[in-house]
C-alpha positions, 0 to 999 in steps of 0.5 A, spaced: 478 532 377 475 534 384 477 532 391 473 532 396 475 535 402 475 532 409 475 535 415 481 534 420 482 530 426 480 533 432 484 532 439 479 530 445 479 528 452 476 521 453 474 520 460 470 514 463 470 511 470 477 508 469 481 511 463 483 518 461 486 519 455 487 524 448 484 521 442 484 524 435 477 524 433 475 525 425 468 529 425 466 525 419 465 519 424 457 517 426 456 516 433 455 509 431 463 508 429 465 513 435 463 508 440 466 502 436 473 506 437 471 508 444 470 500 446 477 498 446 479 504 450 474 504 456 472 497 456 465 499 455 461 496 449 458 501 444 450 499 446 452 501 453 455 508 451 452 514 454 457 520 451 457 527 453 461 532 450 463 538 454 466 545 451 471 549 457 466 554 461 461 550 458 455 544 461 456 537 459 451 536 452 449 529 450 452 526 444 445 522 442 441 522 436 435 517 433 439 514 428 446 514 430 449 510 424 448 516 419 449 522 424 456 524 424 459 527 431 461 533 426 454 535 428 456 537 435 461 544 436 467 539 436 473 544 439 481 541 441 481 538 448 474 538 449 472 533 453 468 527 451 465 523 457 462 515 457 458 513 461 457 505 462 450 505 463 450 496 465 448 495 471 454 495 477 454 488 478 455 487 470 461 491 469 468 489 469 471 492 475 479 494 472 481 498 478 481 491 482 486 486 481 484 481 486 480 476 480 486 477 475 489 470 474 497 470 478 502 465 476 505 462 482 511 459 481 512 452 485 518 452 489 522 447 486 522 450 479 525 457 483 530 453 486 532 449 480 533 456 477 540 457 476 540 465 476 535 467 481 537 470 488 537 464 492 542 461 487 546 466 488 546 465 496 548 458 495 554 460 490 556 465 495 555 461 501 550 467 504 544 467 510 542 460 511 547 457 506 553 459 510 557 453 513 558 457 520 550 459 521 547 455 526 553 457 530 552 464 529 545 464 530 546 460 536 551 466 538 545 471 537 540 467 542 546 467 548 548 475 546 540 476 546 539 472 554 546 476 556 543 482 555 536 480 558 540 479 564 546 485 563 540 490 564 537 486 570 530 487 565 524 483 569 517 482 568 513 488 571 519 492 571 519 499 569 523 501 563 524 506 557 525 505 550 531 508 547 535 511 543 529 516 545 527 516 552 520 519 552 516 513 551 516 509 559 512 502 560 512 496 564 515 490 562 509 484 561 513 479 557 520 476 556 521 471 551 521 469 544 516 471 539 516 466 533 512 470 528 518 475 529 525 476 525 531 473 528 534 467 530 529 461 533 530 462 541 532 469 541 529 474 546 523 480 545 521 484 550 514 485 550 513 493 553 505 496 556 507 503 554 504 509 559 501 512 553 498 510 546 505 510 542 505 502 541 504 498 535 498 493 538 496 490 544 500 485 546 499 480 540 504 478 535 503 479 527 501 471 526 495 473 532 498 470 538 497 473 544 503 473 549 500 479 554 494 484 554 493 491 554 489 496 550 490 498 543 496 501 541 499 500 548 503 494 547 511 494 543 516 488 542 523 490 542 529 487 543 533 487 550 538 492 547 532 498 546 530 497 554 533 501 560 531 499 567 529 505 572 524 508 577 521 511 572 514 515 574 508 513 570 507 518 565 500 522 565 497 528 561 501 533 565 508 530 563 507 531 556 504 538 557 511 540 561 515 536 556 511 542 551 513 547 555 520 545 555 521 544 548 518 550 547 524 553 550 528 549 546 526 553 540 
């Protein structure tokens, strides 16, 4: 009895705009068969695939034929770990954008469902009386608010006062706002200090994260800090010469 000898599978690297993976290719496959098998790998329909083969140190060669239902891919010089490029010939607006998850349907659990779960973080906090479930939480929040305003008074923080931000002493500025900022964390009513920095070393232009404006300054010169971060003094306004002097001092300390 005579047995037909088949060519062994060859590992190739399949490259497309959205994927890169190693696949074993049977040289006896026709081009049409190869394209069909590449569809679930690349997401590109066979009729829209343009195939190329690139051997090490060589240019890309097109894998195409007049009758792709009969021409075998083994007609090309396949080598292990050569690269097969798969190009999508569809117009860009007709292709699936697999890199953009914004259009992927997402599940959002209703609040009522989450609150009814017995093993959630919320349930654990309830069982252990933590956070807002602590019976003494309102009193603790009130104490934090009072401590914040006491800090403002103790440090003599007033509008237009010069201050430097701790723990470092290099960021100097002028106090432009003192009061609660609703969109920032912490107990409702606790004070924040808005500072206009001498140099663009801040986070904003006087607007809170929710877009509410509490003071006005140039971009990246505004910052909101807790009162304990401020130290009032007769600090001179910083300039470029001050920065150059500090750079020199740092060099001397090395």
